[in-house]
C-alpha positions in Angstrom: 2.4 -7.7 22.1 0.6 -8.3 18.8 -3.1 -8.1 18.7 -4.2 -11.6 17.8 -1.8 -13.6 20.0 -4.1 -13.9 23.0 -7.2 -15.2 21.2 -5.0 -17.7 19.3 -3.3 -18.9 22.5 -6.7 -19.2 24.2 -8.0 -21.3 21.3 -5.0 -23.6 21.3 -5.4 -24.1 25.1 -9.1 -24.8 25.0 -8.8 -27.2 22.0 -5.8 -29.0 23.5 -7.5 -29.4 26.9 -10.7 -30.7 25.4 -8.9 -33.2 23.2 -6.7 -34.3 26.2 -9.8 -34.8 28.4 -11.6 -37.0 25.9 -10.8 -40.4 24.5 -8.2 -40.9 21.8 -10.7 -41.5 19.0 -13.0 -38.4 19.3 -14.9 -38.8 16.0 -15.9 -42.4 16.7 -17.1 -41.5 20.2 -19.1 -38.5 19.0 -20.7 -40.4 16.2 -21.9 -43.3 18.4 -22.7 -41.4 21.6 -25.3 -38.8 21.0 -25.4 -37.5 24.5 -24.6 -34.3 26.3 -21.0 -35.1 26.7 -20.6 -35.5 22.9 -22.3 -32.2 22.3 -20.2 -30.4 24.9 -17.0 -31.8 23.4 -18.0 -30.7 19.9 -18.9 -27.3 21.2 -15.6 -26.8 23.1 -13.5 -27.9 20.1 -15.4 -25.6 17.8 -15.0 -22.7 20.3 -11.3 -23.3 20.5 -10.8 -23.6 16.8 -12.8 -20.5 16.1 -10.5 -18.6 18.5 -7.5 -20.0 16.7 -8.8 -18.9 13.3 -9.9 -15.4 14.5 -6.6 -14.8 16.3 -4.7 -15.9 13.2 -6.7 -13.5 11.0 -6.0 -10.7 13.4 -2.3 -11.5 13.3 -2.3 -11.5 9.5 -4.3 -8.3 9.2 -2.1 -6.3 11.6 1.2 -6.8 9.9 
């Protein structure tokens, strides 16, 4: 198995699950609701996207 597949798949799963568990319009909800839930949602989306990017870079570097 290639080296960057697992982090990329983890990132896709975390980002997808976070978006599925929140409302449809995430940006509007985060901008108007400055609570813990909005911060947690932003953090989880960032965590997932960081894994996607780092896994993709691993895949590109190990050709």
